N, C-alpha and C positions, 0 to 999 in steps of 0.2 A: 199349386206350386209343384215344381219338379223336386222329387226327393231322391237323393243318391247316397250311396255308402261313401265313407271317406276314401280318398285315393282311388276314385273311380277310373277304370281303364276303358278306353273306347274299344269297340269291336275290332277295329284294325290293329290296335295294340295287342289285343288278346290273340289274334290270328298270327301276328308276327312272333309273339312269344311261343306259340304252339309250334310254328315252323322251326324256330331256333332250337327248341327242345327235341324235335324230331331229328334234327341234324346236329346234335350236340357235339359229336366228335369233330366235325368241321369247325363249328363255332369255337370250341375250346382250343383247337389247333390254331385258329386265328388269334385268339387271346394270348396264347403262348408265344407266338411270333411277335405280336405287338409288345408284350412284356420284355422279350429279349432285345428288341430294337430300342425300347425306352432305356433299358439298362446300358446298352451300348452308347446311346446319345449322352446319357448322364455321365458315364465314365469319361467320355472324350471331352465334354464341357469342363469337367473338373480338372482334367489334365491341362486344359488350356487356361486354367486359373479362374474360371467362373464359379460363383456360388450357385448351387442348385438346391431348390427347396425339395425335400423328400416327397416323392410322389408314387402312388400306386395306380395312377390313372393313365389315360392316353395322351397326356400332355405334361410338360415340365415348365415350371417357372424358374427363371434363372436371372442372375445379374448382380445386383447391388450397384447399379449404374448411377453416376452423378446426374446424367441426363438421359433417361431411358428413351425419350422420343428421338433424340439424335442417333442413338444406337439402332432403334427401330428403322429409322430412315436409312442407315447404313446397310441393314439387311435388305430393305426394299431396293436400294440401289444395286444390289447384287442379285436381284430377281428372286428373293426369298421373302415370302409374306408370313410374318408372325404377328402376334397380338400385343398391343400396348393396352392392357385392360385397366389402366389407371392405378395399379398398385405401385406406390413410390419405389423407384429403383429396380423394379422387376419387369421382365418381359415374359411372354408365354409362347411356347412352341408346341404345336400338336405333333405327335409322333405319327409318321406316315410310312410310306413304302421305303425300303432301304435306299433307293436312289434319291428320294426326296430328302431323307435324313442326311445322306451324304452331301447334298447341296447345302443344306442348313449348316452342317458342321464345317464345310469348306468356308462358308461366309463367316461363321463364328471364329474360325482360325484367322481369316483375313483381318477381322476387327479386333481380335484379342489384345494386340499391342497398342491399339489406337484409342481405346475407350478408357474413360476415367471411372474408376470404381470407388465406392465409399465403403468404409469398414463397418 
């Protein structure tokens, strides 16, 4: 039988980690930009009246929607793809490039007055 240590990482994962460490300034710069974009998206969603789950990741869960699938469809109708991951009342948006986030926020603004929220 094959024996491995817990949390075994493949050779490819180890190589990717080594490359990231070699270029840590660029990697950390990307993380800083992503964090700033996330903060911008969260602030705008809150200005529009959406509840946003606190996040330190590259995505935000938001809503408290009465019918999250209908809201998901509203985003899709505006050519914005987000996730309905089955959490009642919430949708999930991945933080992307500034222009992608702008498209998402524009759709969120369009939908803000038309969606029913639950408290």
